[in-house]
N, C-alpha and C positions, 0 to 999 in steps of 0.2 A: 597655725600662724596665719594672720590675715594677708591674703595676696594683695589687697588694696593698700594696706599699710606698707608692705614691702615696696610696692610700685612707687608710693608717694615718697618714701625715704630715698629711693634711687633717684627720683626726679629732683628732689631738693639738693642731693649731693651733686648731681650734674650741674645744677644752677649755682653752685658755690654757696649754698645756704647751710649753716650749721644748725643742727637740731639736737637737743639733749633733754633728759629728764632731771628735774631737780625738785626735791620735796613734793613728789607727786604731781608736779606741773610740767608742762611742755615749755621749754625755753628755746629761743632761736636767735641767731645772729645772721643778718643779711645786709648786703648793700642796699642803699636807699632805693625804694621802688621795685626791688627784685621780687619780694614776696607779694604776689598778686592776690586780689580778693578771692579768686577762685581757689588758690592754695590755702588761704586762711580758712575758707569754708571747709575744705577737705580736712585740714588739721583738726578742726572742731568735730567733724563727723567721725573721724577715725581716732579720736584722742585715746580711748582705752586700748586699742590695738597697738597704737604707736608707743604708748608707755610700756606695754608688755614687751614689745620688740626691743626697745631701748634698754629695759631692765635685763633682758636676756643677754644683750651684748655686755652689760656691766657684770653679769655673773661670771664672765671670763676673768674678771679681776681688773681693776683700773690700772693703767700704766703708772708706776710710782718710781721713786728714786731707787736706783740700783744699789745693792749692798756693797760695802768696801770702799776703799779710797777712790776719790774722783779720778786720780791719775792712773789707776790700775787698767791695763789693756782690756778691751771689750771686743768680742768677735764682731765681725761685720754683720750687718743685717743682710737678709737674702737679696734685697734690692741693691745694696752696696757691693755685694760680692759679684753680682753680674757686671756692674760697671768696672770693678777692679779687673775681672777677667778680660773684659773688652780692652781695657788699657794695656794689658799684657800682649795683645794682638794688634796693636797699632791704632786703636780707636780713640786715642786721647783727644783729638780735636773735636770729635763729634760729641764729647761729653763735657764741653765747656758751655756755660750759659752767659754769653756776652750780652751786655746791655749798655745803654748810655742815656744820660739825662742832659738836656740843654738847660742851663741856668742863666737867667737874665736878671741883672740887678747887681748891687754892690755885694760881692762875695767875700767872706772872710775865710781864707784858705786854712788858717790855723784852727779855726772853730770847726771847719768841715773835717779835718783830720781827727780832731778830738771826738767828733760824733762817730766817725768810723771806728775809732779805738773803742768807744763805749759799746758799739754794736758787737765787736769782737769779744770784748770782755763779758758781755751778757749771754752770748750763745756758745755753748760747747762746741757745736759743729764747726764754727770758724776757728776754734783753737785745737782742732783735731788733725793729727797726722796719721797716715795709713802706713803702718810698718810691719814687716815680718817679725813675728815672734816664734822662733823655731821655723817651721815651714808654713805657718798660718798668717795671713794678713789680719791685722788687728787695728782697732781704733785706739789711738793713744792721745788722750786729752792733755794739753799743756795747761799748767796753772796760769801762765801769763805769756802773752804773745805781743810783741811790738808791731803795730800796724803802720806801714809807711805810705805816704801819699806823694809819689813823684809828680812833678809839674813840667808841662811843656808850654812854652810861650810861642804862639804863632801870630801874635797881633801885629808884628812888623811886616807881614807878608801882604801882598795885594789880594783882594777878595778871591780871585780865581785860583791863585796859588795856595791861598790859605785853605780853601775848600778841598783841593786836591791833597794837601798835606794832612788835613784832618782825616780824610777818607783812608789814606794809607796808614796813618797811625792807628786808627780804630780797627782796621783790617788786621794789622800786626797783633794788636792786643787780643783779638778774637781767635787768633791762631796759635798764640804762644802757649806751649804746654806748661803744666804744673809738674813739680816733683812731689808726688803724693806723700813722701816721707817727711816733708817739711811743712809745718803750719806757718801762716794761715793758708787755707785753700780758698782764699778770696783775695783778689787784688783790685786796686783802683788806680786810675791815672786822671789827673786834672789837667785840662787843656784850656789855656787862655786864648780866646779869639779876639777880644777887645776888653777895654777897661771894665765894662759891665756885661760881658757875655763869656760864658765858660761852658765847657762840656765835661761832664764827669763820666768816665767809663768805668763800669763795675763788672767784674767777671768772677763769679764763683764757679767751682767745679761741681759737676752734677753729683758726685759722690757724697757731698755734704749739703746739697740744696736741691730744690725743685721749683716749679713755677709759683706755687703757693708761698714758698719761702721768700721768693723775690718780693712778693707783696708785703710780707712781714718786715723784710729788710728795709724797703724804701719807706714804709710808714714809720718805723722806729728811727731811721736815720733822720727824717724830717723833725721828729720830736727831740732828738739829741743835738741837732744843730742849733747852737745858742750863741750867736755872734755878740750878744750883750753880756755874756758871761754868767747869765742866770742859770740856776740848776734845772735840769729837765724834770718833768713830772715823774713821781715814783711809779714804777711798774712792777706788778707781781713777778717774782722770779719764775721763768718757765722751766719745764723739764729740759733735760739735755737729750739729744738724739741717741747717745749711747744708752740711756734709760729705756727707750723704745726697743733698741736692738736686743737688750737683755731680756725684756718682757717677751718679745717675739720668739726668742730662742726657748724660753721657758714654756711658752704656750705650745710650741711644736713638740718639745720633749714630752709634754703631758698628753699629747694626742688630741688637743682641743679642736683641731681643724679636720678631724677624721670625716665628719659628716659632709663638710665642704668638699673634701677630696672625692668622696663617693659621688657627689653631684657632678663634679667635672669628669670623673671617669665615665659616667653614664652619658653625659652630654657630648663628650668628645670621642666616643667610640666610633670606629669605622669612618674616619674623616674623609671628606671629599678630596680629590687630587688638587694640587696647587692651581692657583688661578692662571688663566691665560691673560696676559697683560700686553698692551701695545708697545712692546720693547723694540728698540733699534738693534740690540745685540743680545745674543744668547746669555743666559745666566752661567756664571763660571761654575765648574763642577765643585760640589761640596758647599755651595752657599746655602744659607738656612733662613732666608727671609730678612736677615740683618744685612744691610747694604755692604757688598764686597768692597773692602778698602775704605768705606765710610765717606768717600768723596761724593759730594752732592751739589745740587743747585735747586732753584725754585722758580716757578712761574706763578703769576697772580691774575685773578679776575675778580669781577664784582657781580654779585647776585643782586639785581636791582631791587629797590624797596618794595615795589608792587609784588614781585615774585616772592620775596622774603615774607611779606605780610601773608601771602597765600599759604606758605609753608607753616607759619605760626597758627593761622586759622585752622588748617587741617589738623595740626597737632592738638589744638584745643578741642576740636570736635571729636577727636579720638581719645580724649582724656589723658593726654600725655604732653611732652614738652618738645621744643624745637629740636633738641638733640635727636629724638626718635625720628623726626621727619628728615633730618639731614642724613642719619644713618640709612634710612630707607632709600633716599635719593642716591647716595654713593653706592650702596649695594646694588640698586637697580642698574646703574651704569655698568658696574663690574659684571653683573649677570648678563647684560646685553652683549658685552664684549666677548664673554667666554661661553655663553649658552649653558652654564651649569645649573643643575637643579638645586644645588646647595653651595654655600660658600661660608667661609669664616672671615669675619671682619674684626680687626683689632680695634679696641677703643680705649681711651685714656680714663684712668681712675685717680681721683685725688688721694685715696688711701688714708684719709683723716676722719674716719668715722667716730672718733672719740673726742669729746670736747677738750680733754686735757692735752691733746696734741695740736690744737688749733694755732697756738702761738709759738710752736717749736719750729726752729729752722732745721731742715734735714731732708733726706730723700725718702718721701712716702709715696710719691706718685708712681703709678704702675700702669699696666695694661691688662685688659681682660678681653677674651675672645667672645664674640657674638656669633653663634652658629645660626644661620638663617636659611630658610627653605623657600622655594618659589613654586611649590606644588600648585598645579591648577592655574598657572599664569595669573597670579593675583592682580587685583587692581592696586594702584599706588596707595590708596587709603588703607586697604587691608595690610599692605606691607608695612605701613607706618605702625599699625597695631601689633604686628608680629615683632617688629624691632622693639617696641615698648615692652612687650612681655619678656623678650630675650634679655634686654638690658636690665630690667628689674630683677630677674632671676640671677643674672651674673653678679650684680652688685650685692645681692643678699648672700651670695656665697663667695665673696671676694677673697682672693688669696694672691700673694705675689705670683706673677706670671711664671717666674722661674720654678716655683714649687709646683704649679699646675703642669708645666712641661715635664718636669722630672718625675712626678708621681702619678699623673693622670693621663698622659698621652703616650701612645706606643712609640718606641724609639724611631721607627721608620717614618712616622708622620710629623715629628717635631720640626723638621726643617721648614715646611711650608705654612706653619700655623699663623705666623705674624708677617705675612708678606706686605700687607696693606693696613695702614692705621688711619683712624679718624679722631679728631679732637675738636670740640667746641671750646674755644678759649674764653670761658666766662668765669674763671676763678675770681675771687674777690679782688677788686682793684681799688687801692686806696687813693685818696686825693693826694696830689703832689704839692704839699703845703709846707714849703720851707720859709722860714722867717725872712721877710724882706726880698724874697726871690720868686720870680715866675719860673716854674719848672715844667718841662714837658719831655716825654720820652722821645728819643731819637732812634728811628728804625735802623736796624743793621742787617745787611744782606748775609744770609747763611751760605756756607760752602761745604756742608757736611750733610749726611743722611744716615739715620740709624736703621731705616727700613727701605724696602724697594720703593714704595710710595707712601706718603704721609700727607693727608689733607687736613690742614688746620683752618678752622672757620672762626673769624672774629666778627662780632657784632659792631657795626659802624653806623650808629644811628639806627634807622630802620632797615638799611641795606646790610648785606653780609659781604665781607671780604674773604675770598677764597685764596689760600696759598698752598700750592701743590709742591711739596719737596720730593725730589726724586733722586735715585742713585744714578750718577752719570756713567757708571760701568754698564748700565743696561738701557738707559733711556736718553732721549735727546729732547731739546727744547721744543722743536716743532710738534712732535707727537704729544708732548705734555700740554702745550697750548691748545692743540686740537681736543685733547681729553677734557680740559676745562670748558671749552666751547660747547662740547657735547653735554657736559654736566649742566651748564646754564640753560641750554635748549631743553634738556630733559625736565628740568625743574619748571620751566615755563609751561611745558605741555602737561606736567603732572598736576599743577595747581589749576590749570584750565579745565582738565577733565580727569579728576582723581578716581572716577569709577571705571575708567578704561583699563583693559588689561595692559600690563607692562609692555608686552610685545607690540602693542599698537602705538605706543608713545614715540614720536620722532626724535631722533638724535641730531641729524645732520641738516646743514643749511641746503637751500635749493642748489647752490653752486656746487657744493660737495657731492650731493646726490647725482647731479648731472655729470660731473667729472667721473664718478665711479661707474655709472651706467654706460658711459661712453668709453670705458676702459682706459681713461686718462686719469692718473693720480692727481688728487687735489693738492695744491701747494702746501696746505697746512699739514698734510699727513702722508707725505711721500713714502712709498714703501722702501724698505731697506733691501739691499742685495740679499737674495736667498729667501725672500718672502715666499711662502708656499701657496699653491693653488687654493687650498681650502680656506686660507685667510682671505684671499681675494673674493672667494664666493661668499664668505661670511660678511665681508664689508658690503657687497652688493645686496645681500639679504637685509642687512641693517638699513641700507638706503631705501629699499622698496620692499617691505615685508609681505605685501599683498601680491607681488608679482609671481606668476607661475614659475616653478623651478625647472619643470620638465614637461614637455608636451608630447603625448603619444599620438600617432596617426590614428584617425578613426577607421572603422572597417571599410574596406573597399578602396582605400586610398593607397598610394605608393609613397613610402617614406622617401625623403630627399636623399640623393646619393652623395656620398662624400666627394669632395673635389679632388 
């Protein structure tokens, strides 16, 4: 199997580009401008190997309609089962996907409700309830589900009062739990701010949707919204998510993933110890990398356009994508914090490697571990290449993380495997094109965390927006802001001198270094009570790596006496 073809497929999936084989030809679907000329050239150069690789994937058998009645219960997918188990342990709020659209123009609320109803009618996931059948949770698809669109009118309030009321209402929607046994596991609320200004809050549960599903949902909602009463354009009927779950179960029963499990057993043997992270509080006993209690918060920073261009240039020079450069950057920061020779970084995977799943709403997204080594104090450019190789290998052997953990990782090592996650949020984003309306997404603040640390990177023009989500049981905002500051400074140093060893790249500002060297904690990273001496020494070493750690007296001199 061509390593270059595997690498290219991995990069295209990371970029939200769907590639498939049809009648001996390569076909793709990509957002406008996403498929670069360099990638087009690579597709042509590796056409034969890519067709063979895609045909190998099809040899597993395409996902098709499940046998039996549509209403017959279907076991949960592996991904769904993990969410269901988390729900049983108080993780419900962390597994909501709240979002909102600001709609300007003359809105027809009745037509919008009909559009939402059409969406629920079209996708089995939104008509699915999760119920116990015996002792097993099962997907139970309802033949018909009525979708309600409650409305709130805030237009009579003064602007300041209205903004506060909207914020409170959206926060309440983002926190209100679902009862999984009742469909639909999607809800919406329409808020009237003025005669021609509304906010539509949409909240699906993660057990029936993922980030890619949100794109499908919004795109189709805009097609189904017909205030003039005209019929929407016909769309081919998609598969249902239970079809995928049944196919997945059959594949596992047949042992079709045995070679992938062998790869993960070899890759994840003798894992390094858990990461040392800049925590304000000790981890609770028994936590496993999933945030204790799921309570979280987030801080943000911007990676300037010039630095982001430098990362893209470095990635292109290494024959890879921005994701690999970002993975190298985050991994380098974590390594500098803990001094480890190896670490495992969790990364997001779309989980939609088959064209028949592209338009299906459901939970396909997963996470994959990248095991990275820092042998030889590599240069940043070399670490980018190591990340690219690790990412391509992981995606070519992609399995649900829960299966990897259960079948390929020693029980004592499972807890620390996914402490830290990284995602480049570049899944396909559809135009918000509602008839007669100007639509734009409305950012919502998150108050939950599925992992100890999760760095989400969004492309914002040429710049990059960094959002660091953290578990408040372990971390505080000042330390997290300091961590993002270090990340931005490290990125600037890495693109300026990508050939320098990682240990030589500066992290701290001049003021932070001076404060540490004077034994005065910098305001941005004040030590918590109980900080150990070795952590203080590590911080000083980070501030001035070239400074001697210990001076021995030369021959014939008298060492200084203790006071």
